[in-house]
VEXMI-123395 format. One record per residue (C-alpha): x, y, z; residue in one letter; residue number from 1. Coordinates in pm, 1 decimal, m for minus. Example, Ala and Ser with C-alpha at 12.3 -4.5 7.8 and 13.67 -1.06 7.14 Angstrom:
BEGIN
+----------+----------+----------+------+-----+
:       px :       py :       pz : type : seq :
+----------+----------+----------+------+-----+
:   1230.0 :   m450.0 :    780.0 :    A :   1 :
:   1367.0 :   m106.0 :    714.0 :    S :   2 :
+----------+----------+----------+------+-----+
END
This chain:
BEGIN
+----------+----------+----------+------+-----+
:       px :       py :       pz : type : seq :
+----------+----------+----------+------+-----+
:   3230.7 :   3186.9 :   1385.9 :    M :   1 :
:   3072.8 :   2895.8 :   1186.1 :    T :   2 :
:   3269.0 :   2858.3 :    883.6 :    D :   3 :
:   3063.2 :   2665.4 :    660.2 :    R :   4 :
:   2701.5 :   2535.7 :    695.4 :    I :   5 :
:   2527.5 :   2219.7 :    545.0 :    L :   6 :
:   2128.5 :   2231.1 :    513.7 :    L :   7 :
:   1931.3 :   1950.7 :    526.1 :    T :   8 :
:   1584.6 :   1975.3 :    436.7 :    F :   9 :
:   1307.1 :   1683.8 :    554.7 :    N :  10 :
:    958.1 :   1771.6 :    346.8 :    P :  11 :
:    616.0 :   1643.2 :    451.6 :    G :  12 :
:    311.1 :   1723.4 :    273.6 :    S :  13 :
:    286.8 :   2022.7 :    490.8 :    S :  14 :
:    571.6 :   2105.4 :    613.3 :    T :  15 :
:    935.6 :   2140.3 :    602.0 :    I :  16 :
:   1178.1 :   2073.8 :    840.3 :    K :  17 :
:   1518.6 :   2216.3 :    822.4 :    L :  18 :
:   1868.2 :   2064.7 :    954.9 :    G :  19 :
:   2135.4 :   2343.4 :   1020.6 :    I :  20 :
:   2526.2 :   2208.4 :   1042.9 :    F :  21 :
:   2843.7 :   2270.4 :   1122.4 :    A :  22 :
:   3061.2 :   2122.7 :    868.9 :    V :  23 :
:   3412.0 :   1967.3 :   1057.7 :    E :  24 :
:   3675.7 :   1784.4 :   1032.6 :    A :  25 :
:   3476.9 :   1501.5 :   1202.3 :    E :  26 :
:   3183.6 :   1545.8 :   1034.8 :    G :  27 :
:   2837.4 :   1760.4 :   1050.4 :    P :  28 :
:   2752.6 :   1889.8 :   1361.2 :    R :  29 :
:   2394.0 :   2014.1 :   1451.0 :    R :  30 :
:   2354.3 :   2375.9 :   1531.1 :    L :  31 :
:   1998.8 :   2406.7 :   1516.4 :    G :  32 :
:   1697.1 :   2292.1 :   1347.7 :    K :  33 :
:   1356.9 :   2496.0 :   1183.7 :    G :  34 :
:   1050.4 :   2396.2 :   1095.7 :    A :  35 :
:    752.4 :   2524.3 :    861.6 :    I :  36 :
:    412.6 :   2460.2 :    869.6 :    D :  37 :
:    298.5 :   2508.7 :    539.8 :    L :  38 :
:    m87.0 :   2568.6 :    617.8 :    Q :  39 :
:     m9.4 :   2826.3 :    906.9 :    R :  40 :
:   m122.4 :   3129.0 :    781.4 :    S :  41 :
:    132.7 :   3426.2 :    831.1 :    P :  42 :
:    430.1 :   3155.4 :    774.4 :    L :  43 :
:    684.8 :   3113.1 :   1054.0 :    V :  44 :
:   1062.4 :   2950.5 :   1048.2 :    L :  45 :
:   1036.9 :   2760.7 :   1367.6 :    R :  46 :
:   1420.1 :   2769.0 :   1514.0 :    I :  47 :
:   1549.9 :   2577.3 :   1830.1 :    T :  48 :
:   1888.1 :   2602.6 :   1901.7 :    E :  49 :
:   2065.3 :   2452.0 :   2284.3 :    D :  50 :
:   1659.9 :   2313.8 :   2344.6 :    N :  51 :
:   1495.1 :   2661.6 :   2306.0 :    E :  52 :
:   1301.7 :   2743.8 :   2037.9 :    S :  53 :
:   1192.7 :   3084.9 :   1873.6 :    A :  54 :
:    954.9 :   3210.0 :   1572.6 :    D :  55 :
:   1074.4 :   3412.4 :   1290.6 :    V :  56 :
:    789.9 :   3534.1 :   1078.6 :    P :  57 :
:    844.0 :   3491.7 :    724.9 :    L :  58 :
:    704.2 :   3720.5 :    486.1 :    R :  59 :
:    680.7 :   3510.3 :    178.9 :    A :  60 :
:    325.3 :   3316.1 :    115.7 :    A :  61 :
:    325.6 :   2959.3 :    m15.7 :    V :  62 :
:    343.3 :   2902.8 :   m369.5 :    T :  63 :
:    387.1 :   2621.7 :   m592.0 :    E :  64 :
:    740.7 :   2656.4 :   m658.9 :    D :  65 :
:    827.1 :   2719.5 :   m307.8 :    L :  66 :
:   1100.1 :   2981.4 :   m385.4 :    Q :  67 :
:   1002.7 :   3296.4 :   m188.1 :    D :  68 :
:    987.0 :   3061.0 :    156.7 :    I :  69 :
:   1366.9 :   2901.3 :     72.9 :    I :  70 :
:   1461.2 :   3237.8 :    m64.4 :    E :  71 :
:   1391.0 :   3413.4 :    283.5 :    E :  72 :
:   1464.5 :   3082.1 :    516.6 :    T :  73 :
:   1834.3 :   3090.0 :    328.0 :    L :  74 :
:   1847.8 :   3493.5 :    385.4 :    Q :  75 :
:   1818.2 :   3390.7 :    741.4 :    W :  76 :
:   2063.7 :   3109.2 :    782.3 :    V :  77 :
:   2312.7 :   3351.5 :    655.9 :    M :  78 :
:   2250.0 :   3606.6 :    877.6 :    Q :  79 :
:   2247.7 :   3437.0 :   1203.0 :    R :  80 :
:   2558.9 :   3154.9 :   1090.1 :    F :  81 :
:   2879.5 :   3405.5 :    976.0 :    S :  82 :
:   3141.8 :   3232.2 :    802.9 :    G :  83 :
:   3182.9 :   3128.1 :    445.7 :    E :  84 :
:   2842.4 :   3037.8 :    473.0 :    G :  85 :
:   2657.7 :   2753.5 :    313.6 :    I :  86 :
:   2826.1 :   2501.1 :    140.9 :    V :  87 :
:   2537.4 :   2225.9 :     41.8 :    G :  88 :
:   2188.6 :   2132.2 :     71.5 :    V :  89 :
:   2080.7 :   1761.8 :    140.1 :    A :  90 :
:   1742.3 :   1651.9 :     82.2 :    H :  91 :
:   1543.1 :   1336.4 :    220.6 :    R :  92 :
:   1335.8 :   1185.2 :    m74.2 :    V :  93 :
:   1102.8 :    948.5 :     19.2 :    V :  94 :
:   1109.0 :    712.8 :   m252.4 :    H :  95 :
:   1394.5 :    632.4 :   m452.5 :    G :  96 :
:   1326.2 :    302.4 :   m618.6 :    G :  97 :
:   1524.8 :      7.6 :   m681.9 :    D :  98 :
:   1767.4 :    262.5 :   m862.0 :    R :  99 :
:   1975.8 :    438.0 :   m545.6 :    F : 100 :
:   2078.8 :    252.0 :   m248.2 :    T : 101 :
:   2265.4 :    559.5 :   m108.8 :    G : 102 :
:   2339.4 :    945.9 :    m84.8 :    S : 103 :
:   2356.5 :   1063.6 :   m431.5 :    K : 104 :
:   2429.6 :   1396.5 :   m538.5 :    I : 105 :
:   2145.7 :   1558.7 :   m751.0 :    V : 106 :
:   2213.8 :   1581.3 :  m1140.9 :    T : 107 :
:   1972.2 :   1661.4 :  m1409.7 :    D : 108 :
:   1928.1 :   1280.0 :  m1450.1 :    A : 109 :
:   1931.7 :   1207.9 :  m1102.8 :    I : 110 :
:   1652.3 :   1480.5 :  m1097.1 :    L : 111 :
:   1461.6 :   1351.1 :  m1341.7 :    K : 112 :
:   1466.3 :   1003.7 :  m1201.1 :    E : 113 :
:   1325.8 :   1117.5 :   m862.5 :    I : 114 :
:   1099.2 :   1314.9 :  m1049.0 :    E : 115 :
:    968.6 :    969.4 :  m1212.1 :    A : 116 :
:    864.5 :    822.3 :   m906.0 :    L : 117 :
:    629.5 :   1099.5 :   m831.1 :    I : 118 :
:    332.9 :    852.4 :   m866.9 :    S : 119 :
:    491.2 :    634.0 :   m613.6 :    L : 120 :
:    489.0 :    896.1 :   m315.1 :    A : 121 :
:    236.2 :   1151.7 :   m405.9 :    P : 122 :
:    232.9 :   1269.5 :    m77.3 :    L : 123 :
:    644.4 :   1378.5 :    m35.2 :    H : 124 :
:    817.3 :   1335.5 :   m312.7 :    Q : 125 :
:    690.5 :   1612.5 :   m526.2 :    P : 126 :
:    797.4 :   1849.4 :   m205.3 :    Q : 127 :
:   1153.9 :   1744.0 :   m262.0 :    S : 128 :
:   1189.3 :   1769.2 :   m662.3 :    V : 129 :
:   1003.2 :   2162.5 :   m524.4 :    R : 130 :
:   1292.9 :   2222.3 :   m309.3 :    L : 131 :
:   1553.4 :   2070.4 :   m488.3 :    I : 132 :
:   1421.2 :   2346.7 :   m768.0 :    K : 133 :
:   1434.4 :   2630.3 :   m570.2 :    A : 134 :
:   1723.7 :   2585.8 :   m469.8 :    I : 135 :
:   1888.6 :   2531.8 :   m816.4 :    R : 136 :
:   1682.6 :   2878.7 :   m888.8 :    H : 137 :
:   1813.7 :   3073.2 :   m581.8 :    L : 138 :
:   2129.1 :   2916.9 :   m554.0 :    R : 139 :
:   2268.9 :   2710.7 :   m880.3 :    P : 140 :
:   2562.1 :   2756.5 :   m683.1 :    D : 141 :
:   2559.5 :   2496.4 :   m438.1 :    L : 142 :
:   2568.0 :   2068.4 :   m452.5 :    T : 143 :
:   2268.6 :   1917.4 :   m370.6 :    Q : 144 :
:   2284.2 :   1582.3 :   m233.7 :    W : 145 :
:   1935.3 :   1349.9 :   m195.0 :    A : 146 :
:   1923.0 :   1060.8 :     41.5 :    S : 147 :
:   1633.9 :    796.1 :    m32.0 :    F : 148 :
:   1382.2 :    629.5 :    266.7 :    D : 149 :
:   1373.4 :    320.4 :     66.5 :    T : 150 :
:   1748.8 :    267.5 :    m14.4 :    A : 151 :
:   1777.3 :    114.1 :    380.9 :    F : 152 :
:   1525.3 :   m176.0 :    278.8 :    H : 153 :
:   1728.9 :   m290.3 :      6.6 :    R : 154 :
:   1898.3 :   m551.1 :    231.6 :    T : 155 :
:   1517.8 :   m725.7 :    248.6 :    Q : 156 :
:   1527.2 :  m1064.5 :     30.0 :    S : 157 :
:   1300.0 :  m1076.9 :   m294.7 :    D : 158 :
:   1101.9 :  m1337.3 :    m35.1 :    L : 159 :
:   1003.7 :  m1039.3 :    128.0 :    V : 160 :
:    958.5 :   m801.8 :   m139.9 :    R : 161 :
:    751.1 :   m962.1 :   m385.6 :    R : 162 :
:    387.6 :   m938.5 :   m422.0 :    F : 163 :
:    170.3 :  m1310.3 :   m530.8 :    A : 164 :
:    120.6 :  m1107.9 :   m897.1 :    L : 165 :
:    233.8 :  m1266.0 :  m1224.4 :    P : 166 :
:    628.6 :  m1263.3 :  m1213.5 :    R : 167 :
:    629.9 :   m966.7 :  m1478.2 :    A : 168 :
:    514.8 :   m720.8 :  m1253.4 :    L : 169 :
:    767.3 :   m760.8 :  m1026.0 :    F : 170 :
:   1076.3 :   m723.9 :  m1213.3 :    D : 171 :
:    898.7 :   m424.0 :  m1361.5 :    E : 172 :
:    908.1 :   m261.0 :  m1005.9 :    G : 173 :
:    606.6 :   m370.7 :   m847.3 :    I : 174 :
:    766.4 :   m484.4 :   m518.6 :    K : 175 :
:    768.9 :   m373.3 :   m203.7 :    R : 176 :
:   1009.1 :   m111.2 :   m150.1 :    Y : 177 :
:    971.2 :      6.6 :    236.4 :    G : 178 :
:    981.6 :    355.3 :    381.4 :    F : 179 :
:   1058.2 :    548.5 :    705.2 :    H : 180 :
:   1439.7 :    437.0 :    577.0 :    G : 181 :
:   1605.6 :    737.4 :    715.4 :    L : 182 :
:   1457.7 :    707.5 :   1060.6 :    S : 183 :
:   1548.4 :    326.1 :   1087.2 :    Y : 184 :
:   1895.8 :    396.4 :   1006.0 :    K : 185 :
:   1907.8 :    657.0 :   1277.9 :    S : 186 :
:   1754.1 :    395.0 :   1553.6 :    V : 187 :
:   1932.8 :    174.6 :   1462.0 :    A : 188 :
:   2315.0 :    358.0 :   1510.9 :    A : 189 :
:   2142.1 :    500.8 :   1827.7 :    Q : 190 :
:   2016.1 :    146.5 :   1919.9 :    L : 191 :
:   2395.7 :     22.5 :   1902.6 :    F : 192 :
:   2530.3 :    297.2 :   2110.6 :    R : 193 :
:   2268.9 :    251.2 :   2459.3 :    V : 194 :
:   2187.3 :   m108.1 :   2425.6 :    A : 195 :
:   2496.1 :   m271.0 :   2183.2 :    P : 196 :
:   2390.5 :   m636.2 :   2272.7 :    D : 197 :
:   1994.6 :   m572.9 :   2223.2 :    I : 198 :
:   2106.3 :   m414.2 :   1884.1 :    A : 199 :
:   2278.5 :   m712.9 :   1732.9 :    K : 200 :
:   1954.3 :   m919.1 :   1765.1 :    G : 201 :
:   1580.9 :   m895.8 :   1662.0 :    R : 202 :
:   1435.1 :   m598.7 :   1686.8 :    V : 203 :
:   1094.3 :   m459.5 :   1575.4 :    V : 204 :
:   1084.5 :    m93.2 :   1545.9 :    V : 205 :
:    766.6 :    135.8 :   1538.4 :    A : 206 :
:    842.1 :    439.9 :   1321.9 :    H : 207 :
:    495.2 :    581.2 :   1456.2 :    L : 208 :
:    409.4 :    959.4 :   1351.2 :    G : 209 :
:    144.7 :   1146.0 :   1130.4 :    S : 210 :
:    268.2 :    860.0 :    922.9 :    G : 211 :
:    333.6 :    520.6 :   1050.3 :    A : 212 :
:    530.2 :    213.4 :    983.6 :    S : 213 :
:    718.4 :    m69.9 :   1145.5 :    L : 214 :
:   1067.3 :   m237.7 :   1036.7 :    C : 215 :
:   1205.9 :   m569.2 :   1142.6 :    G : 216 :
:   1587.5 :   m578.1 :   1175.5 :    L : 217 :
:   1853.0 :   m813.2 :   1243.3 :    E : 218 :
:   2168.1 :   m651.4 :   1366.2 :    A : 219 :
:   2082.2 :   m306.6 :   1234.0 :    G : 220 :
:   1989.6 :   m468.8 :    891.7 :    I : 221 :
:   1618.0 :   m453.8 :    751.8 :    S : 222 :
:   1499.3 :   m775.2 :    703.2 :    R : 223 :
:   1112.2 :   m722.7 :    669.7 :    D : 224 :
:    851.3 :   m400.4 :    672.0 :    T : 225 :
:    526.3 :   m296.3 :    688.3 :    S : 226 :
:    509.5 :    m37.6 :    402.5 :    M : 227 :
:    558.4 :   m196.6 :     44.7 :    S : 228 :
:    462.8 :    m70.1 :   m292.9 :    F : 229 :
:    388.8 :    300.1 :   m172.7 :    S : 230 :
:    309.9 :    480.6 :    139.0 :    T : 231 :
:    m16.3 :    376.5 :    202.1 :    L : 232 :
:     32.4 :     43.1 :    308.7 :    D : 233 :
:     82.8 :   m118.0 :    683.9 :    G : 234 :
:    m72.1 :    m13.7 :    937.3 :    I : 235 :
:   m304.0 :    295.1 :    990.8 :    P : 236 :
:   m147.6 :    615.5 :    969.7 :    M : 237 :
:   m296.0 :    993.5 :   1046.0 :    G : 238 :
:   m493.8 :    990.6 :    766.1 :    T : 239 :
:   m417.9 :    718.7 :    582.4 :    R : 240 :
:   m604.3 :    334.5 :    538.5 :    C : 241 :
:   m286.4 :     79.4 :    612.0 :    G : 242 :
:   m336.7 :   m275.3 :    435.8 :    A : 243 :
:   m643.2 :   m313.7 :    259.8 :    L : 244 :
:   m807.2 :   m563.4 :     80.8 :    D : 245 :
:   m758.9 :   m460.2 :   m253.9 :    P : 246 :
:  m1137.5 :   m638.1 :   m338.0 :    G : 247 :
:  m1246.3 :   m297.5 :   m184.3 :    V : 248 :
:  m1086.6 :    m77.1 :   m426.2 :    L : 249 :
:  m1319.4 :   m299.4 :   m669.9 :    I : 250 :
:  m1603.7 :   m256.7 :   m521.5 :    H : 251 :
:  m1622.9 :    123.9 :   m474.7 :    L : 252 :
:  m1463.5 :    224.6 :   m818.3 :    I : 253 :
:  m1744.0 :    m80.1 :   m980.4 :    K : 254 :
:  m2039.2 :    m70.3 :   m770.9 :    E : 255 :
:  m2019.4 :    254.5 :   m579.4 :    R : 256 :
:  m1920.3 :    452.0 :   m918.0 :    G : 257 :
:  m1654.3 :    657.6 :   m708.6 :    M : 258 :
:  m1350.6 :    763.4 :   m910.7 :    S : 259 :
:   m954.8 :    660.3 :   m908.8 :    I : 260 :
:   m880.2 :   1044.2 :   m811.7 :    E : 261 :
:  m1176.9 :   1028.4 :   m510.2 :    E : 262 :
:  m1060.0 :    651.4 :   m383.8 :    V : 263 :
:   m710.5 :    824.0 :   m390.6 :    E : 264 :
:   m837.7 :   1116.5 :   m194.7 :    D : 265 :
:   m987.1 :    891.3 :     12.2 :    M : 266 :
:   m707.5 :    667.7 :     57.4 :    L : 267 :
:   m518.7 :    923.3 :    192.6 :    Y : 268 :
:   m652.3 :   1227.1 :    342.1 :    H : 269 :
:   m958.2 :   1070.2 :    470.1 :    H : 270 :
:   m859.1 :    748.3 :    672.7 :    S : 271 :
:   m676.0 :    591.2 :    957.6 :    G : 272 :
:   m700.8 :    739.9 :   1239.5 :    L : 273 :
:   m862.4 :   1027.5 :   1114.6 :    L : 274 :
:  m1159.9 :    816.8 :    923.4 :    G : 275 :
:  m1236.7 :    563.1 :   1171.2 :    V : 276 :
:  m1248.6 :    848.6 :   1489.6 :    S : 277 :
:  m1450.3 :   1127.0 :   1199.9 :    G : 278 :
:  m1297.7 :   1338.4 :   1461.6 :    I : 279 :
:   m912.8 :   1417.4 :   1365.3 :    S : 280 :
:   m619.4 :   1271.7 :   1276.7 :    A : 281 :
:   m394.9 :   1388.9 :   1561.0 :    D : 282 :
:   m369.2 :   1093.5 :   1801.5 :    S : 283 :
:   m329.4 :   1347.2 :   2128.2 :    R : 284 :
:   m697.2 :   1467.1 :   2062.9 :    I : 285 :
:   m851.5 :   1119.2 :   2013.0 :    L : 286 :
:   m652.5 :    990.7 :   2374.3 :    I : 287 :
:   m870.0 :   1330.8 :   2543.9 :    D : 288 :
:  m1225.0 :   1278.6 :   2366.2 :    S : 289 :
:  m1466.5 :   1072.7 :   2578.7 :    R : 290 :
:  m1626.3 :    956.9 :   2215.7 :    E : 291 :
:  m1659.1 :    627.4 :   2172.3 :    P : 292 :
:  m1527.8 :    678.7 :   1806.6 :    S : 293 :
:  m1219.2 :    791.1 :   1911.3 :    A : 294 :
:  m1139.5 :    506.7 :   2167.5 :    A : 295 :
:  m1172.3 :    247.3 :   1876.4 :    E : 296 :
:   m957.0 :    462.3 :   1667.2 :    A : 297 :
:   m652.7 :    475.7 :   1882.8 :    I : 298 :
:   m765.9 :    116.0 :   1959.1 :    E : 299 :
:   m745.5 :    m39.6 :   1572.4 :    L : 300 :
:   m424.8 :    151.4 :   1560.9 :    F : 301 :
:   m231.9 :    m26.0 :   1839.5 :    A : 302 :
:   m425.7 :   m383.2 :   1731.4 :    F : 303 :
:   m274.7 :   m309.2 :   1424.3 :    R : 304 :
:     31.3 :   m189.3 :   1562.3 :    I : 305 :
:     85.7 :   m506.8 :   1775.6 :    S : 306 :
:    m30.0 :   m755.2 :   1480.2 :    R : 307 :
:    261.2 :   m640.4 :   1241.9 :    E : 308 :
:    496.2 :   m663.7 :   1538.4 :    T : 309 :
:    399.6 :  m1026.9 :   1533.7 :    V : 310 :
:    480.1 :  m1022.6 :   1144.6 :    A : 311 :
:    799.5 :   m866.7 :   1198.3 :    M : 312 :
:    897.2 :  m1128.1 :   1437.2 :    A : 313 :
:    800.8 :  m1415.4 :   1225.1 :    N : 314 :
:   1015.7 :  m1304.2 :    940.2 :    T : 315 :
:   1324.4 :  m1239.5 :   1231.9 :    L : 316 :
:   1274.4 :  m1568.3 :   1386.2 :    G : 317 :
:   1238.7 :  m1434.1 :   1655.7 :    G : 318 :
:   1234.7 :  m1165.2 :   1899.3 :    L : 319 :
:   1437.4 :   m934.3 :   2156.9 :    E : 320 :
:   1326.2 :   m613.7 :   2147.2 :    A : 321 :
:   1094.9 :   m373.1 :   2060.6 :    I : 322 :
:   1129.0 :    m21.9 :   1958.6 :    V : 323 :
:    911.2 :    298.4 :   1956.2 :    F : 324 :
:    981.1 :    635.9 :   1764.8 :    T : 325 :
:    880.5 :    971.4 :   1637.0 :    A : 326 :
:    594.0 :   1166.8 :   1733.2 :    G : 327 :
:    345.6 :    908.3 :   1878.7 :    I : 328 :
:    619.6 :    621.8 :   1957.7 :    G : 329 :
:    851.2 :    919.1 :   2163.0 :    E : 330 :
:    543.9 :   1075.8 :   2349.5 :    H : 331 :
:    208.8 :    877.5 :   2328.4 :    Q : 332 :
:    268.8 :    642.2 :   2664.1 :    S : 333 :
:   m113.9 :    535.4 :   2607.5 :    R : 334 :
:    m26.1 :    409.0 :   2262.3 :    V : 335 :
:    281.7 :    243.7 :   2371.3 :    R : 336 :
:    115.0 :     96.0 :   2641.7 :    A : 337 :
:   m205.1 :    m21.6 :   2436.8 :    A : 338 :
:     16.7 :   m217.7 :   2158.9 :    V : 339 :
:    211.3 :   m387.5 :   2469.6 :    C : 340 :
:    m87.5 :   m502.7 :   2608.7 :    H : 341 :
:   m168.4 :   m656.2 :   2290.6 :    H : 342 :
:    185.7 :   m859.1 :   2310.7 :    L : 343 :
:    143.3 :   m927.3 :   2679.2 :    A : 344 :
:     87.3 :  m1322.1 :   2555.0 :    W : 345 :
:    447.0 :  m1250.8 :   2406.2 :    L : 346 :
:    573.7 :  m1177.0 :   2783.3 :    G : 347 :
:    598.5 :   m801.0 :   2702.0 :    V : 348 :
:    601.4 :   m612.1 :   3044.9 :    R : 349 :
:    597.5 :   m280.4 :   3092.5 :    L : 350 :
:    688.3 :    m46.6 :   3378.8 :    D : 351 :
:    422.8 :    198.1 :   3377.4 :    A : 352 :
:    614.0 :    504.5 :   3576.8 :    A : 353 :
:    895.2 :    420.7 :   3333.4 :    A : 354 :
:    646.6 :    436.1 :   3031.9 :    N : 355 :
:    477.5 :    767.6 :   3141.4 :    D : 356 :
:    837.0 :    924.8 :   3198.6 :    Q : 357 :
:    914.2 :    843.0 :   2826.8 :    H : 358 :
:   1238.6 :    662.2 :   2963.7 :    A : 359 :
:   1497.0 :    508.7 :   2740.3 :    T : 360 :
:   1407.3 :    162.9 :   2869.0 :    R : 361 :
:   1050.0 :    108.4 :   2989.2 :    I : 362 :
:   1010.3 :   m266.6 :   2980.7 :    E : 363 :
:    931.9 :   m414.7 :   3342.2 :    A : 364 :
:   1113.7 :   m636.3 :   3533.6 :    S : 365 :
:   1113.0 :  m1001.7 :   3409.9 :    G : 366 :
:    958.4 :   m914.9 :   3082.6 :    S : 367 :
:   1109.6 :  m1121.2 :   2811.9 :    K : 368 :
:   1166.2 :   m878.6 :   2546.4 :    I : 369 :
:   1324.0 :   m545.6 :   2630.9 :    A : 370 :
:   1135.4 :   m187.0 :   2494.7 :    V : 371 :
:   1296.6 :    101.0 :   2447.6 :    L : 372 :
:   1205.5 :    450.7 :   2339.0 :    V : 373 :
:   1466.6 :    604.7 :   2084.0 :    I : 374 :
:   1443.3 :    972.6 :   1937.6 :    S : 375 :
:   1481.3 :    932.8 :   1586.0 :    T : 376 :
:   1705.8 :   1210.0 :   1400.4 :    N : 377 :
:   1617.7 :   1211.3 :   1015.3 :    E : 378 :
:   1823.8 :   1512.6 :    997.8 :    E : 379 :
:   2146.4 :   1379.4 :   1133.7 :    Q : 380 :
:   2190.5 :   1080.8 :    856.1 :    V : 381 :
:   2123.0 :   1313.4 :    592.4 :    I : 382 :
:   2380.8 :   1509.1 :    632.3 :    A : 383 :
:   2596.7 :   1239.0 :    778.0 :    E : 384 :
:   2500.3 :   1067.9 :    417.8 :    E : 385 :
:   2633.8 :   1356.2 :    248.6 :    A : 386 :
:   2937.0 :   1403.7 :    422.7 :    F : 387 :
:   3015.5 :   1027.5 :    436.2 :    S : 388 :
:   2962.5 :    963.1 :     89.1 :    T : 389 :
:   3111.8 :   1288.2 :    m98.2 :    H : 390 :
:   3293.9 :   1440.5 :    157.7 :    G : 391 :
:   3274.1 :   1806.3 :    198.7 :    L : 392 :
+----------+----------+----------+------+-----+
END
């Protein structure tokens, strides 16, 4: 019997990841995890426990408020895990601006501040707001916490965070915030366990998924990151453009007559791997494709990652290790090899067999820079922040 359950929600633009944790004296212990693909019909809750997965059919349909989906999910959790039941819910919130430096209990005032930042993260922030409101409606008795991706990067200097724009704009909040902070916090903690000597040094972590960014760590502390004011900046992603000359936007609006809404839709949903390949946003499909445009998309992705790695190393003043994480980083050996090929001039050498096996250490003997693969665990970080910050 499990007495007390803490749930975590980690929303994407069209997915919801669920973490199920037992609250114990030592901290939260993961019991299972789940995922709902909101684009799939009919909906299923894919649950994984003890490395075994099963699909739980959901009767609910996708609605604007997500209440039916969340209600059915909570009912399943209550039936599956007996005892005192759910004692709280913790959320990943992508943008916390300069306001939030750690996990917060979601009050009315905190929720309003989260909503005010929707325009800075339009793919993810609205989902967090919907989930918080849905749980408030269904279970107003439950305490809710929010953990913020941007909080991890608050250790960066103003020099790193500043754009070369009029100073008043920086003071008004137009600055580099950085994202994927919960993932980087997870990887930094794990790196201290598996390779403490490396973790104490200068490390670039590449979080490569449908959303992607890099972070320069010094002794586990964020010093620079590729995403900045919004989740569009940095390296190309599945459907997002990455770094772009702002003159392109001026041209598209003034000379091509595109509306702001059309430009926004293109930058968020029709660019990146999808835009360059014209085929797919999925790197697995592109790697298997024989189309030249697919190969070019992957090559551009790898080239920009390697270029940004060097920029992070410049901020750090050196580089001892590169860590790959998230869906592509953990599972796509071809992408890792392509990135490291561009960094060979730095002395990066891969062990091809270890890379193909997705081993933790994949650098070859004699490589001047360590190369690692570490699985990120954002849900564990969310649960631990709620536990350690507020107590359960």
